[in-house]
C-alpha positions in Angstrom: -0.7 -13.5 -12.7 -0.7 -12.8 -9.0 0.1 -16.5 -8.2 3.5 -15.9 -9.8 4.0 -12.7 -8.0 3.3 -14.4 -4.6 6.6 -16.1 -5.1 8.0 -13.1 -3.5 5.9 -11.8 -0.6 7.5 -8.5 -1.1 6.3 -8.5 -4.6 2.8 -9.0 -3.6 2.9 -6.3 -1.1 4.3 -3.8 -3.5 1.9 -5.0 -6.1 0.7 -2.0 -8.0 2.5 0.1 -5.6 -0.5 0.0 -3.5 0.2 -2.9 -1.4 -1.2 -2.1 1.9 1.9 -1.4 3.9 2.0 1.3 6.6 5.1 3.4 6.8 6.4 7.0 7.0 7.5 6.6 3.5 6.5 4.4 0.6 8.2 1.1 0.0 9.1 -1.1 -3.0 8.6 -4.8 -3.2 10.1 -7.0 -5.9 8.1 -9.4 -8.1 9.2 -12.7 -9.5 11.2 -10.9 -12.1 13.1 -9.0 -9.5 11.3 -5.7 -10.2 8.8 -3.8 -8.1 5.2 -4.2 -9.3 4.4 -1.0 -7.5 6.0 1.8 -9.4 9.7 1.3 -9.3 10.3 4.9 -8.5 12.8 6.2 -5.9 11.6 8.6 -3.2 13.5 11.7 -2.6 13.1 14.2 0.3 11.8 17.6 -0.4 14.5 20.2 -1.4 13.2 23.2 0.5 15.7 25.5 -1.3 14.1 24.6 -4.7 10.5 25.3 -3.7 9.2 28.8 -4.2 6.6 30.0 -1.7 3.0 30.4 -3.0 0.7 32.6 -1.0 -2.4 30.7 -2.3 -0.9 27.3 -1.7 -2.4 25.2 1.1 0.3 24.2 3.6 1.1 20.5 3.7 -0.4 18.9 6.8 2.1 18.3 9.6 2.0 14.6 10.4 1.9 13.4 13.9 2.3 9.6 13.5 5.4 8.7 15.6 5.1 4.9 15.6 4.8 2.7 12.5 1.7 0.4 12.7 2.5 -3.3 12.4 0.9 -5.6 9.9 -1.5 -6.8 12.7 -3.6 -3.6 12.2 -5.0 -5.3 9.0 -6.0 -8.5 10.8 -9.6 -7.5 11.2 -13.0 -8.9 10.3 -12.7 -7.9 6.6 -9.5 -9.8 6.3 -11.1 -12.9 7.8 -14.0 -12.5 5.4 -11.8 -12.1 2.3 -8.8 -14.3 3.1 -10.1 -17.0 5.5 -7.5 -19.3 7.0 -4.7 -17.0 5.8 -1.0 -17.1 6.5 1.1 -13.9 6.8 4.6 -12.9 5.5 6.2 -9.6 6.6 9.1 -7.8 5.1 10.7 -4.4 6.0 10.5 -1.7 3.3 14.0 -1.1 1.9 14.7 2.6 2.8 18.2 2.4 1.2 19.7 3.7 4.5 17.4 6.7 4.9 16.4 7.3 8.4 13.4 9.7 7.7 10.9 7.0 6.7 10.1 3.3 7.4 7.6 0.7 6.4 6.4 -2.8 6.2 5.3 -5.0 3.3 2.6 -7.4 4.5 1.2 -10.3 2.4 -1.7 -12.5 3.5 -2.8 -15.5 1.4 -4.5 -18.9 1.6 -3.6 -20.0 -1.9 -3.1 -23.6 -2.7 -0.3 -25.2 -4.8 -2.1 -24.3 -8.1 -2.3 -20.6 -7.1 -6.0 -20.5 -6.5 -7.1 -18.7 -3.4 -7.2 -15.2 -1.9 -4.4 -12.6 -1.8 -4.1 -9.4 0.2 -1.1 -7.1 -0.2 -0.5 -4.2 2.2 2.3 -1.7 2.3 2.5 0.7 5.3 4.8 3.7 5.5 5.5 6.6 7.9 7.5 9.6 6.8 9.2 12.5 8.5 6.8 15.3 7.5 9.6 17.9 7.6 11.5 16.0 4.9 8.7 14.6 2.7 5.1 15.4 1.6 3.3 12.1 2.0 0.7 12.9 -0.6 3.4 12.1 -3.2 3.1 8.5 -2.2 -0.1 8.1 -4.1 1.7 8.6 -7.4 4.6 6.4 -6.4 2.2 3.5 -5.5 0.1 3.7 -8.6 2.9 4.2 -11.0 1.8 4.6 -14.6 -1.6 3.1 -14.1 -4.7 5.1 -14.7 -6.3 6.1 -11.3 -9.7 7.1 -10.0 -10.2 9.3 -7.0 -11.6 7.6 -3.9 -13.6 9.9 -1.6 -13.9 9.7 2.2 -10.7 7.7 2.7 -7.8 9.4 4.6 -6.6 12.8 3.5 -6.6 11.6 -0.1 -6.9 8.3 -2.0 -6.8 6.8 -5.5 -7.7 3.4 -6.9 -6.4 1.4 -9.9 -6.2 -2.1 -11.4 -2.8 -3.6 -11.8 -3.1 -5.5 -15.1 0.3 -7.1 -14.8 -0.3 -8.7 -11.4 -4.1 -8.9 -11.7 -5.0 -7.2 -8.5 -7.2 -4.3 -7.6 -5.5 -1.6 -5.5 -6.2 1.5 -3.4 -3.7 3.9 -2.0 -4.3 6.5 0.6 -2.5 8.7 3.1 -3.3 10.3 6.4 -1.0 13.0 7.5 2.5 11.5 7.5 1.3 7.9 7.0 0.5 6.2 3.7 -0.6 2.7 2.7 -1.3 0.7 -0.4 -3.9 -2.1 -0.3 -4.2 -4.7 -3.1 -6.6 -7.7 -3.4 -7.4 -10.5 -5.6 -9.1 -13.9 -5.6 -7.9 -16.6 -8.1 -10.3 -19.3 -9.0 -9.5 -21.8 -11.8 -6.6 -19.5 -12.7 -8.9 -16.6 -13.3 -8.8 -13.4 -11.2 -11.7 -11.4 -9.9 -13.4 -8.8 -12.2 -11.4 -5.6 -12.0 -14.2 -3.5 -10.3 -14.7 -6.2 -7.6 -11.0 -6.5 -6.8 -10.8 -2.7 -6.4 -13.9 -2.6 -4.3 -12.5 -5.3 -1.8 -9.1 -3.6 -1.7 -10.9 -0.4 -0.6 -12.9 -2.2 2.0 -9.7 -3.7 3.4 -8.0 -0.3 3.4 -11.0 1.4 5.2 -11.1 -1.3 7.9 -7.3 -1.0 8.4 -7.5 2.8 8.8 -10.2 2.3 11.4 -8.0 0.1 13.4 -5.1 2.5 13.2 -7.3 5.4 14.3 -8.0 3.4 17.5 -4.3 2.6 18.2 -1.6 4.4 20.0 0.6 5.5 17.0 0.8 9.2 17.6 
């Protein structure tokens, strides 16, 4: 249950790998078992020497995000609606010493001692577009979960339900920035229906991208 995952804010953020955290690269959070609920995969930069040119291939978009948005970009009306009276915990994404990407794990919750309440997990990452194709983050965030394509969100987006942590998630990328957004509401120890949790995670992701679009991050 997500209540148990909250024990590590990082875990909540990385939840389902979608946690809504903005960064040049994707990040991993750890859950109560010490493992990432996201995907548990390691990101590797592109090896240009191993890639053969394809005349028909569409060139990867060159990112122009130069500043990593802070978790505050997700503190909009949708967050107030879904997680009223929330508290925030922020953790840096562990880049394992790499200097070509960075990110934040952000967790908002108003849960009580029994675990009932609302949870919003966001992971934000920014990558060096010359070292890494950010669209790869979608698979890293969702891991082995079955995904559905989400239209009209960033340059590409997918949704899924994390059955282990009981949160609905959406991951998207825009040029060299990616984020994972996960949401749930626990009531009487029961999570939201899967479709509703995913719907609200998408609403939060859209509102967050709108705020980023108005900011000075390029």
